[in-house]
N, C-alpha and C positions, 0 to 999 in steps of 0.2 A: 136576333143579331147574335149577328160575335163578339168577341171580346176575344185578347191575348191576352195572357197573363204571364208574366216574363220573375224568373226566381232567384236569387244569385247570392250564393255566399258558405260560406264555411261548413262540408259539409258533415252531418251529421244524421244519424236513425232516426228516419219518420218524415220526413220532409214534407216528398210524396204524397205518402197517405196523409199527414195532416192539411197538403195543399188540399188533395184534392176534398176528401175529406166536408171542406167547405167550402168546394163549390157543387159537390150532390147536394150540402144545403140547401142552398140558395135554388135551386132548379137549376143546372147549366146541367149538358150535355159535353164530354171530351169526344173534340175533334177529332186533334193531332197534340200529338206530345213528342215533346224530347227531349231528352233529356243525359249529362254530361258529367265525367269529374276531372278534373283537372290540376292536380299537383296538389286536391282534395278539395279544391273549390271547385261546390253543386253551381253548375246552369242546370236551369231547365226552361222551354216555351212550353207551354198548353194554350190551342188551341180552343177558345171554349163554344159555345151555341148556343141562347135562351129563347124556349118556344113565343116568349112574347117579345115581339118585337121595343115594344115601348121601355122595356123592361130601364131600370134605372139604375146603370155602375155604383150611383155615389150611396146604395145601399150596399153596395157589397165594397166600397175601395177602402172605408172604416175599420173592416174588418182583419182587409189582406191584410194594411200596414201596422193593425194591431198586430195580427200570427209573424208579420217579418220585423217589428218587433222584439217581440218574447221571441222565439226563434235566433236573435242573429244575424237576419236573412235580411237583403231588399228585394220585397216583392212587390210588384205592381201589376195591375189592372188596367188594360184600357180597351177602348172598342175597336176594331180588327182595323175600319179605315183609318184612324185615326195614329194606328199602333207600322199602318205601312205608309203614309206620306210620311210619317219618323224618316222611316229608314229607306225610304227611297233614294236609290246613287241614283 
């Protein structure tokens, strides 16, 4: 099962570490990662895969919402297919 994690907010130390630490905790493998900082705004998109095709993202979404709130960031996790449909032009 593939998913996409998106992160947006003011840059600060440890964002990548905390986001990827949570991925590892839930058994996700990073397939691709992109990050950039533009005028102190941090953005990151991470494409991940879980070996369990039936893994319920609902088990993780709450953790990312809580992490985002604690860091003052917008962190979202979506199934890759849904993410692709939402961003298809």
